C-alpha positions as CSV (number, residue, x, y, z in Angstrom):
1,M,42.4,48.0,107.6
2,T,40.9,51.5,107.2
3,D,37.2,51.6,108.0
4,T,35.5,53.7,105.3
5,A,32.4,51.7,105.5
6,A,30.1,54.8,105.9
7,R,30.6,55.6,102.3
8,P,27.6,54.7,100.0
9,L,28.1,51.8,97.5
10,A,27.8,52.4,93.8
11,D,24.1,51.4,93.7
12,G,23.4,54.0,96.5
13,T,23.1,51.6,99.3
14,T,24.9,52.1,102.5
15,P,27.2,49.1,103.6
16,E,27.0,47.5,107.1
17,P,28.9,49.3,109.7
18,D,30.4,46.0,110.9
19,D,32.0,45.2,107.5
20,P,35.6,46.4,107.5
21,L,36.1,45.6,103.9
22,A,32.9,47.3,102.6
23,G,34.7,50.7,102.1
24,F,37.5,49.3,100.2
25,F,35.0,47.7,97.8
26,A,32.7,50.7,97.8
27,E,35.7,52.9,96.9
28,I,36.8,50.7,94.0
29,E,33.2,50.8,92.5
30,R,33.0,54.6,93.1
31,L,36.2,55.1,91.2
32,G,35.1,53.1,88.3
33,V,31.8,55.1,88.0
34,E,33.4,58.3,88.5
35,H,36.1,57.7,85.6
36,R,33.6,56.3,83.2
37,R,31.4,59.5,83.5
38,A,34.4,61.7,83.1
39,A,35.4,60.2,79.9
40,G,35.4,63.1,77.2
41,E,37.3,65.0,74.6
42,A,40.7,64.7,76.2
43,D,40.5,60.8,76.1
44,L,39.5,60.7,72.6
45,A,42.2,63.1,71.6
46,H,44.6,61.1,73.3
47,L,43.7,58.1,71.4
48,K,43.9,59.8,68.2
49,R,47.4,61.2,69.1
50,L,48.6,57.6,69.8
51,E,47.2,56.5,66.6
52,R,49.2,59.0,64.7
53,W,52.4,58.0,66.4
54,G,51.8,54.4,65.2
55,I,51.0,55.4,61.7
56,G,53.9,57.6,61.8
57,A,56.2,55.0,62.8
58,A,54.6,52.4,60.4
59,V,55.1,54.9,57.4
60,A,58.7,55.9,58.2
61,G,59.6,52.1,58.8
62,T,58.0,50.9,55.6
63,V,59.8,53.7,53.6
64,A,63.1,52.9,55.3
65,S,62.7,49.3,54.6
66,L,63.7,49.9,51.0
67,F,67.2,50.3,52.3
68,P,69.4,47.5,53.9
69,P,67.9,46.5,57.5
70,N,68.9,48.4,60.5
71,P,67.7,48.6,64.1
72,L,65.8,51.8,63.8
73,T,63.9,50.8,60.7
74,T,62.8,47.5,62.3
75,A,61.8,49.1,65.5
76,L,59.6,51.5,63.7
77,I,57.8,49.0,61.6
78,A,57.3,46.8,64.9
79,Q,56.0,49.7,66.9
80,G,53.7,50.6,64.0
81,Q,52.3,47.2,64.2
82,S,52.1,47.1,67.9
83,T,50.1,50.2,68.2
84,R,47.4,48.6,66.2
85,F,47.5,45.9,68.9
86,L,47.4,48.7,71.6
87,M,44.2,50.1,70.2
88,M,42.5,46.9,69.5
89,H,43.3,45.9,73.1
90,H,41.3,48.9,74.6
91,I,38.7,49.4,71.8
92,S,37.6,45.9,71.8
93,H,37.0,46.2,75.7
94,K,34.4,49.2,74.9
95,G,37.0,51.6,76.5
96,Y,35.7,54.4,74.0
97,D,32.2,53.4,73.0
98,K,30.6,55.9,75.4
99,V,33.1,58.7,75.0
100,P,31.1,61.7,73.6
101,G,31.9,62.4,70.0
102,V,33.8,59.1,69.3
103,P,33.7,58.3,65.6
104,E,32.1,54.9,64.8
105,R,35.5,53.5,63.6
106,L,36.9,53.7,66.9
107,T,34.0,51.7,68.6
108,S,34.1,48.1,69.4
109,K,31.4,47.5,66.9
110,V,33.3,48.8,64.1
111,F,37.1,48.6,64.8
112,A,38.9,45.8,63.0
113,R,35.4,44.3,62.1
114,G,34.9,42.5,58.6
115,R,36.9,44.5,56.0
116,R,38.0,47.1,58.3
117,R,40.6,44.4,59.9
118,V,43.1,45.2,57.1
119,V,43.3,48.8,58.0
120,D,42.6,48.5,61.8
121,W,44.3,45.5,63.1
122,L,45.8,43.1,60.5
123,D,47.6,40.4,62.8
124,W,47.9,36.7,63.2
125,I,45.1,37.1,65.5
126,P,41.6,37.3,64.1
127,P,39.8,40.1,66.0
128,D,36.5,38.2,66.7
129,A,38.7,35.3,68.1
130,W,40.7,37.7,70.3
131,H,37.5,39.1,71.6
132,V,36.2,35.6,72.7
133,E,39.6,34.3,74.0
134,H,40.9,37.7,75.7
135,D,38.0,40.0,76.5
136,H,35.9,37.1,78.0
137,A,37.7,33.8,78.6
138,H,41.0,35.4,80.0
139,H,39.3,38.5,81.9
140,Y,36.4,36.7,83.4
141,H,38.5,33.8,84.4
142,L,41.8,35.2,85.3
143,G,44.3,32.4,86.7
144,E,41.7,29.8,86.6
145,E,41.8,26.5,84.6
146,S,39.5,27.9,82.1
147,D,41.7,31.0,81.6
148,P,43.4,30.2,78.2
149,D,46.4,32.6,79.0
150,V,47.7,30.6,82.1
151,L,51.3,30.6,80.8
152,D,52.8,28.5,83.6
153,R,50.2,25.7,82.9
154,N,50.6,25.9,79.4
155,T,54.4,25.5,79.6
156,K,54.2,22.5,82.0
157,A,55.1,19.9,79.3
158,L,58.4,21.9,78.6
159,R,59.4,21.6,82.4
160,E,58.3,18.1,82.7
161,A,60.6,17.1,79.5
162,G,63.8,17.1,81.7
163,Y,65.5,19.9,80.3
164,S,67.9,22.0,82.1
165,E,66.8,25.6,83.1
166,T,69.2,27.1,80.6
167,T,67.7,24.9,77.7
168,I,64.2,25.8,78.7
169,R,65.0,29.4,78.7
170,A,66.6,29.1,75.1
171,I,63.6,27.3,73.9
172,I,61.2,30.0,75.4
173,G,63.5,32.5,73.8
174,L,63.0,31.1,70.2
175,F,59.4,30.7,70.9
176,A,59.0,34.6,71.8
177,C,60.4,35.3,68.4
178,A,57.2,34.0,66.6
179,W,54.8,33.5,69.5
180,T,51.8,35.5,68.2
181,L,52.0,33.2,65.0
182,V,52.5,29.9,66.6
183,Y,50.7,30.6,70.0
184,Y,48.2,33.4,70.1
185,G,46.8,33.1,66.7
186,P,45.8,29.3,66.8
187,R,45.0,29.5,70.6
188,T,42.3,32.2,70.0
189,M,40.9,30.3,67.0
190,A,40.7,27.2,69.4
191,V,38.7,29.1,72.0
192,L,36.4,30.4,69.3
193,H,36.0,26.9,68.0
194,R,35.2,25.7,71.6
195,K,32.7,28.4,72.2
196,R,31.1,27.8,69.0
197,D,30.6,24.0,69.9
198,K,29.6,25.0,73.2
199,Q,32.5,23.1,75.0
200,S,34.7,23.9,77.9
201,V,38.0,25.9,76.9
202,E,40.2,23.8,79.4
203,D,42.5,21.5,77.7
204,L,42.9,23.4,74.5
205,P,44.6,21.4,71.5
206,T,48.2,22.3,70.5
207,S,48.9,24.8,67.7
208,V,49.9,22.1,65.4
209,Q,46.4,20.2,66.0
210,V,44.5,23.6,65.7
211,M,46.4,24.5,62.4
212,D,46.1,21.0,60.8
213,P,45.1,21.4,57.1
214,R,43.4,18.0,57.1
215,S,40.6,19.4,59.3
216,T,37.9,21.9,58.7
217,D,38.7,23.9,61.8
218,G,42.5,23.7,60.9
219,R,41.8,25.1,57.3
220,E,39.7,27.9,58.7
221,T,42.5,28.7,61.3
222,L,45.2,28.7,58.5
223,K,42.6,30.9,56.5
224,R,42.1,33.4,59.1
225,T,45.4,33.5,60.8
226,V,48.4,32.8,58.5
227,V,46.9,33.8,54.9
228,P,45.8,37.3,55.6
229,N,48.6,38.8,57.6
230,G,51.3,36.7,55.7
231,A,49.9,37.6,52.3
232,V,50.0,41.3,52.9
233,R,53.1,41.6,55.1
234,F,55.5,39.1,53.5
235,V,54.1,38.9,49.9
236,A,52.2,42.1,48.9
237,L,54.6,44.7,50.4
238,P,57.8,43.2,48.9
239,A,56.0,42.8,45.5
240,M,55.1,46.5,45.5
241,A,58.9,47.2,46.1
242,L,59.8,45.5,43.0
243,M,59.1,48.7,41.2
244,F,62.1,50.1,42.7
245,G,64.2,46.9,42.0
246,R,65.0,43.5,43.4
247,K,67.5,44.8,45.8
248,R,64.8,47.2,47.3
249,A,62.3,44.4,47.4
250,R,64.8,42.0,49.1
251,N,65.6,44.9,51.6
252,M,62.0,45.2,52.4
253,L,61.4,41.5,52.8
254,L,64.4,41.3,55.2
255,N,63.3,44.4,57.3
256,V,59.7,43.1,57.6
257,V,60.8,39.6,58.7
258,I,63.1,41.0,61.3
259,A,60.5,43.5,62.4
260,E,58.2,40.8,63.0
261,V,60.7,39.0,65.3
262,V,61.2,42.4,67.0
263,R,57.6,42.8,67.6
264,N,57.1,39.5,69.0
265,L,59.9,39.9,71.5
266,H,58.5,43.1,72.4
267,L,55.0,41.8,72.9
268,F,56.3,38.8,74.8
269,L,58.2,41.3,77.1
270,V,55.3,43.5,78.0
271,I,52.4,40.8,78.0
272,T,53.6,37.7,79.9
273,P,55.1,39.2,83.0
274,S,51.8,40.8,84.1
275,H,50.3,37.6,85.2
276,T,53.1,35.0,85.5
277,A,55.3,35.1,88.6
278,S,55.6,33.3,92.1
279,D,54.4,36.3,93.8
280,L,51.1,36.5,91.6
281,R,48.1,33.9,92.5
282,R,46.4,31.3,90.6
283,F,42.9,30.1,91.4
284,D,41.4,26.4,91.4
285,E,37.8,27.5,91.1
286,P,35.7,30.3,89.5
287,A,35.3,33.5,91.5
288,V,32.2,33.6,93.8
289,G,30.6,37.1,93.8
290,R,31.8,40.5,92.8
291,R,34.3,40.8,95.8
292,E,36.2,37.9,95.1
293,F,36.3,38.9,91.3
294,I,38.0,42.2,92.2
295,V,40.5,40.8,94.6
296,R,41.6,38.2,92.1
297,Q,42.2,40.9,89.5
298,I,44.5,42.8,91.9
299,I,46.4,39.9,93.3
300,G,46.6,37.9,90.0
301,S,48.1,40.8,88.0
302,A,51.2,43.1,88.2
303,N,51.8,46.5,87.0
304,Y,55.2,48.0,85.5
305,R,56.6,51.4,86.0
306,V,54.2,54.1,84.7
307,G,54.7,57.6,83.5
308,G,54.0,60.0,80.6
309,D,53.0,58.9,77.0
310,V,56.4,57.9,76.0
311,L,57.0,55.2,78.6
312,D,53.4,53.9,78.6
313,F,53.4,53.8,74.7
314,A,56.6,51.8,74.9
315,Q,55.0,49.3,77.1
316,L,51.8,49.4,75.3
317,W,49.8,50.5,78.3
318,L,50.3,47.0,79.9
319,N,51.8,48.6,82.5
320,Y,48.3,49.4,84.1
321,Q,47.4,45.8,84.0
322,I,45.9,45.8,87.6
323,E,43.7,48.8,86.8
324,H,42.7,47.3,83.4
325,H,41.6,44.0,84.9
326,V,39.7,45.7,87.7
327,W,38.0,48.2,85.2
328,P,38.6,46.8,81.6
329,D,36.3,49.3,80.0
330,L,38.3,52.6,80.9
331,T,40.3,54.7,78.3
332,M,43.9,54.6,78.3
333,L,44.2,58.2,79.7
334,Q,41.8,57.2,82.6
335,Y,44.1,54.3,83.6
336,R,46.9,56.8,84.2
337,E,44.7,58.9,86.3
338,V,43.1,56.2,88.4
339,Q,46.4,54.2,88.9
340,P,47.6,56.1,91.8
341,K,44.3,56.2,93.5
342,L,44.1,52.4,93.3
343,A,47.6,51.9,94.5
344,E,46.9,54.2,97.6
345,L,43.6,52.6,98.2
346,C,45.3,49.1,98.3
347,E,48.3,50.5,100.5
348,R,46.0,52.0,102.9
349,N,43.9,48.8,103.2
350,G,46.8,46.3,103.3
351,V,45.9,44.8,99.9
352,P,48.9,43.4,97.9
353,Y,49.5,45.6,94.8
354,L,52.5,44.8,92.9
355,Q,54.4,47.3,90.7
356,E,58.0,46.9,89.5
357,S,60.0,47.4,86.3
358,V,59.2,45.3,83.4
359,W,62.6,43.7,83.4
360,T,62.1,42.7,87.0
361,R,58.9,41.1,86.3
362,L,60.3,39.4,83.2
363,A,62.9,37.8,85.3
364,K,60.4,36.4,87.9
365,T,58.3,35.2,84.9
366,L,61.3,33.3,83.6
367,R,62.0,31.8,86.9
368,V,58.3,30.2,86.7
369,L,58.8,29.1,83.2
370,D,61.9,27.2,83.9
371,G,60.7,25.5,87.1
372,S,63.0,27.2,89.5
373,E,59.9,28.9,91.2
374,T,56.3,28.1,91.2
375,M,52.9,29.8,91.3
376,V,50.5,29.4,94.2
377,V,47.3,27.9,93.5
378,R,44.7,28.0,96.4
379,E,41.5,29.4,97.3
380,I,40.9,32.7,98.7
381,D,38.5,34.2,100.9
382,A,37.3,37.8,99.7
383,N,36.4,38.7,103.2
384,D,39.8,37.8,104.9
385,P,42.7,39.7,103.4
386,S,45.2,37.4,105.2
387,T,44.4,34.8,102.4
388,W,45.3,37.4,99.6
389,A,49.1,37.1,99.8
390,A,50.9,34.7,97.5
């Protein structure tokens, strides 16, 4: 491992010369500080450009939805909706809060908050529940039992039911068609309820239990997940199209429903492979110290191929998952700039850094979900790189 221990740490102190890992961690902290300070006009212009792309796709798809369903129309509607998720993902992490000149509507305190949910991010997932479930429970407990997004654990019952690998994959495929509705929305609300009641987020109730209308929590979940998005997307929009005739309204409803399936499949494709595969790590105890936390973010995450705006936009910037977990509050443009630096730093120091096409990663994810492969769960030593590999 390269000895760069002479470099100062982020707090200005100098690491011990006999600590061979000090330089690696110091460089990571330095990169974070450097890029946060460099955020400026280009980052804000980039965010607004992606927002315009999403709005353009949504408008074009909505207009075209008056006509019979076709792949282009449904893809445009799906991408327009997914763009709102993309923006929420980074704005909620405060990635743009300190960018000079950022308008309030693009800050974590305003975006999708209150009534702005309708225009900023109307989804099956309530923004405040997402903030608790994703920004905190997932990011600060990656791969642990208290991480609500550990997919191999969450699908354990499916593997234990005795189904064949082919049947399991078929079930997962059907599940993926509506997983933000039947999984993500209820799950984020379950975590929100647990936090409100000051309970552990381990062993969360099933979606059916969370959405049970006989309970107060169930009625709240339905009211905040199913009703808003469903009423606007599947009732109000087709109703407005009635002014052009019943046939146009029927076309719009079909296009919106198909687009919802396309969007769910798209999100499943780019979200799930980043943390689920046999070459990624799971952890049985909380991280101890900043060093172990950083190591876990790297060896518990995987990147996809990266490139220009078109490729990154298509993958919703989840192709920079390692960088996002190490520095969750950077801007999207900064992830592209810092990615090769972290990849080179990891390679130079012998740190596992996984990056493959999203399709390769998906294949590895499915092999875990169908039980043909498993994820390694064991402790690591942040001062011993030999314990970091899966």
